[in-house]
C-alpha positions in Angstrom: -45.3 75.0 -10.3 -42.7 74.6 -7.5 -43.9 75.5 -4.0 -40.9 76.6 -1.9 -41.0 75.9 1.9 -38.9 78.1 4.2 -38.6 79.4 7.7 -38.3 83.1 8.4 -37.7 85.2 11.5 -40.8 87.3 12.2 -40.4 89.3 15.3 -39.8 87.1 18.3 -41.0 84.0 16.5 -40.3 81.9 13.4 -42.8 81.6 10.5 -43.0 78.5 8.2 -43.9 79.8 4.8 -45.1 78.2 1.6 -44.2 80.4 -1.4 -44.8 80.1 -5.1 -44.3 82.4 -8.1 -43.4 86.0 -8.3 -44.9 89.4 -8.9 -47.6 91.2 -6.9 -48.0 89.4 -3.5 -51.1 87.6 -2.4 -51.1 86.7 1.3 -53.3 83.6 2.0 -54.3 83.2 5.7 -55.6 79.8 6.7 -58.4 78.7 9.1 -58.5 77.1 12.5 -59.4 73.4 12.2 -57.5 70.9 14.3 -54.3 69.9 12.4 -54.8 72.8 9.9 -51.8 74.2 8.1 -51.3 76.8 5.4 -50.6 74.0 2.9 -53.6 72.0 3.8 -55.8 75.0 3.2 -54.1 76.4 0.1 -52.6 73.4 -1.6 -54.6 74.2 -4.8 -54.5 78.0 -4.7 -50.7 78.2 -4.3 -49.8 76.6 -7.7 -52.8 78.3 -9.4 -51.9 81.9 -8.4 -48.2 81.3 -8.4 -48.5 81.4 -12.2 -49.0 85.2 -12.1 -48.5 86.3 -8.5 -46.2 85.8 -5.6 -48.4 83.5 -3.6 -47.6 83.4 0.1 -49.2 81.0 2.6 -47.7 81.0 6.2 -48.5 78.7 9.0 -49.9 81.0 11.7 -48.1 81.0 15.0 -49.5 78.1 17.0 -50.1 76.0 13.9 -48.1 73.6 11.8 -44.3 74.3 11.6 -44.4 77.9 12.8 -43.4 78.7 16.4 -45.5 77.5 19.3 -45.2 79.8 22.3 -44.6 78.1 25.6 -46.4 79.0 27.8 -49.2 79.6 25.2 -51.5 82.6 25.6 -55.1 81.9 26.6 -58.0 82.9 24.3 -58.4 84.8 21.1 -57.4 88.3 22.0 -53.7 87.6 22.8 -53.4 85.2 19.9 -54.8 87.8 17.5 -52.1 90.2 18.6 -49.5 87.5 17.8 -50.9 86.8 14.3 -51.2 90.5 13.3 -47.7 91.2 14.4 -46.5 88.0 12.7 -48.0 88.8 9.3 -46.8 92.4 9.3 -43.3 91.2 10.3 -43.5 88.6 7.4 -44.2 91.3 4.8 -41.3 93.3 6.3 -38.9 90.3 6.1 -39.9 89.8 2.4 -39.6 93.6 1.6 -43.2 93.7 0.5 -44.8 97.1 1.0 -48.3 96.1 -0.1 -50.1 92.8 -0.7 -53.5 91.4 -1.6 -55.2 89.4 1.2 -57.2 86.1 1.2 -58.6 85.0 4.5 -60.3 81.7 5.2 -62.7 81.4 8.2 -60.5 82.5 11.2 -58.2 83.9 8.6 -61.1 86.2 7.4 -61.2 87.8 10.9 -57.4 88.1 10.9 -57.5 89.8 7.5 -60.1 92.4 8.8 -58.0 93.0 11.9 -55.0 93.6 9.6 -57.0 96.2 7.6 -58.0 97.8 10.9 -54.5 98.2 12.1 -52.3 98.5 9.0 -54.6 99.5 6.1 -51.7 101.0 4.1 -50.1 97.5 3.7 -53.0 95.9 1.8 -54.9 96.3 -1.5 -57.7 93.9 -2.5 -59.2 91.5 0.0 -61.0 88.2 -0.3 -62.9 86.8 2.7 -63.9 83.2 2.4 -66.5 81.8 4.9 -65.2 84.5 7.3 -65.4 84.8 11.0 -65.2 88.3 12.5 -69.0 89.1 12.6 -71.3 88.3 15.5 -72.9 84.8 15.3 -74.0 82.1 17.7 -71.5 79.3 18.0 -72.7 76.3 16.1 -72.5 72.7 17.5 -70.1 71.9 14.6 -67.7 74.7 15.4 -67.9 73.9 19.1 -66.9 70.3 18.4 -64.1 71.4 16.0 -62.6 73.9 18.5 -63.2 71.4 21.3 -61.5 68.5 19.4 -59.0 67.8 22.2 -61.8 66.8 24.5 -61.8 63.6 22.4 -58.8 63.7 20.2 -59.5 60.5 18.3 -60.1 59.4 14.7 -63.9 59.5 14.7 -64.3 63.2 15.8 -61.6 64.2 13.2 -63.4 62.2 10.5 -66.7 64.0 11.4 -65.0 67.4 11.3 -63.6 66.7 7.8 -67.1 65.6 6.6 -68.6 68.8 7.9 -66.2 70.9 5.9 -67.6 69.5 2.6 -71.2 69.7 1.4 -71.0 66.6 -0.8 -69.5 63.6 1.0 -69.1 61.8 -2.3 -66.5 64.5 -3.2 -64.1 63.4 -0.4 -65.3 59.8 0.2 -62.3 58.1 -1.5 -59.9 60.4 0.3 -61.6 60.7 3.7 -59.4 58.2 5.5 -56.2 59.7 4.1 -57.2 63.2 5.0 -58.4 62.1 8.5 -55.1 60.4 9.2 -53.0 63.3 7.9 -54.9 65.9 10.0 -54.9 63.6 13.1 -51.2 63.1 12.9 -50.6 66.8 12.6 -53.1 67.6 15.4 -51.5 65.2 17.9 -48.1 66.8 17.9 -47.5 67.9 21.4 -46.8 71.6 20.6 -49.8 71.8 18.2 -52.1 70.5 20.9 -50.7 72.9 23.5 -51.3 75.8 21.2 -54.8 74.8 20.1 -56.1 74.0 23.6 -54.9 77.5 24.7 -56.7 79.2 21.8 -60.1 77.6 22.3 -60.8 76.7 25.9 -64.5 76.3 26.9 -66.8 78.1 27.0 -66.1 78.8 23.3 -68.8 81.4 22.4 -66.4 84.0 23.9 -63.8 83.2 21.2 -66.4 83.9 18.5 -67.2 87.2 20.2 -63.5 88.2 20.6 -63.0 87.7 16.8 -65.7 90.3 16.0 -64.4 93.4 14.3 -66.0 96.6 15.6 -68.6 98.2 13.4 -66.8 101.5 13.5 -63.7 99.9 12.2 -65.6 98.1 9.4 -67.1 101.4 8.2 -63.6 102.9 7.8 -62.3 100.0 5.5 -62.5 101.2 1.9 -60.4 98.4 0.3 -62.2 96.4 -2.4 -63.5 93.3 -0.7 -64.9 90.1 -2.3 -66.7 87.8 0.1 -67.3 84.1 -0.9 -69.4 81.9 1.3 -71.2 78.5 1.1 -74.9 78.7 1.6 -74.8 75.4 3.5 -71.9 76.2 5.8 -72.7 74.9 9.3 -69.4 75.9 10.8 -69.5 79.7 10.1 -73.0 80.6 8.8 -73.4 82.8 5.7 -75.1 85.4 7.9 -71.7 86.6 8.8 -71.1 87.6 5.2 -74.5 89.3 5.1 -73.3 91.3 8.1 -70.1 92.3 6.3 -72.1 93.2 3.2 -74.1 95.6 5.3 -71.1 97.2 7.1 -68.3 97.3 4.5 -68.5 100.0 1.9 -66.6 98.6 -1.2 -67.9 95.1 -1.1 -69.4 92.3 -3.2 -70.7 88.9 -2.1 -70.8 85.6 -4.0 -73.0 83.0 -2.3 -72.6 79.3 -3.4 -75.4 76.8 -3.1 -74.6 73.1 -2.3 -71.4 74.3 -0.6 -70.2 74.1 3.0 -67.0 75.5 4.5 -64.4 74.1 2.0 -65.0 76.4 -1.0 -61.3 76.5 -2.0 -61.2 72.7 -2.2 -64.8 71.5 -3.0 -65.4 74.3 -5.5 -61.8 75.2 -6.3 -62.5 76.0 -10.0 -65.2 78.5 -9.1 -63.1 80.0 -6.3 -60.1 80.4 -8.5 -62.1 82.0 -11.3 -63.6 84.5 -8.9 -60.2 85.4 -7.6 -58.6 85.8 -11.0 -61.4 88.1 -12.0 -61.2 90.1 -8.8 -57.4 90.5 -8.7 -57.3 91.3 -12.4 -54.9 88.5 -13.3 -54.8 86.6 -16.6 -53.9 83.0 -17.4 
């Protein structure tokens, strides 16, 4: 399966897009780790779902090869506005009236904000280890968002280890993944954007990602939540919160799983999405 990489004008900014397949669109929204890109998050999902769908994975503004505003806005609220506008503009640029959504971590909160602002543009929704619910900032997430306080190999290596439950799963690739993510994170424009997103104190960024209860109750889209029981970055209690406040929702909780479901448990993740979206292979 060929993954096409292209740049598109989306409002005032450019979006770097990974695209595979054709048919109904699935928009994959990545998370917020240092050096994260759409491809690093969705490298397995793109060829998998490109078999039957139009799989779209953009770098969010401020990440990877998409635009990096200069000066960069400070904190989550203005960045969220950029991301919502970016993704709606992306659908418009591709002449897509309606798409499925898959949001990972930070991307889960973005997906819910999209449903709050433009519900008519989306159909089924998958939230994976999602932010967007109230929770106490973990030490792990504080270190990840505060990576540039010590932007060296050891903290990046630790962050990668926290994403996976079973270190044996990534042990033979840990050095390569660390070096790849570190190289991406140390680009001047990437660092400028990231430091502006997550300045200390960082609990306020968790709080600003929260979707109001009144908005959650109005969401009637079919929602599948997938979360690792052993996730120390975004605790599974966020998904229990969404289970309580969303109406058309189901939850799949995986034991022996941390924050990298789409990589560490990719076969289970893919099977759940195939069943949920109604595709066939």
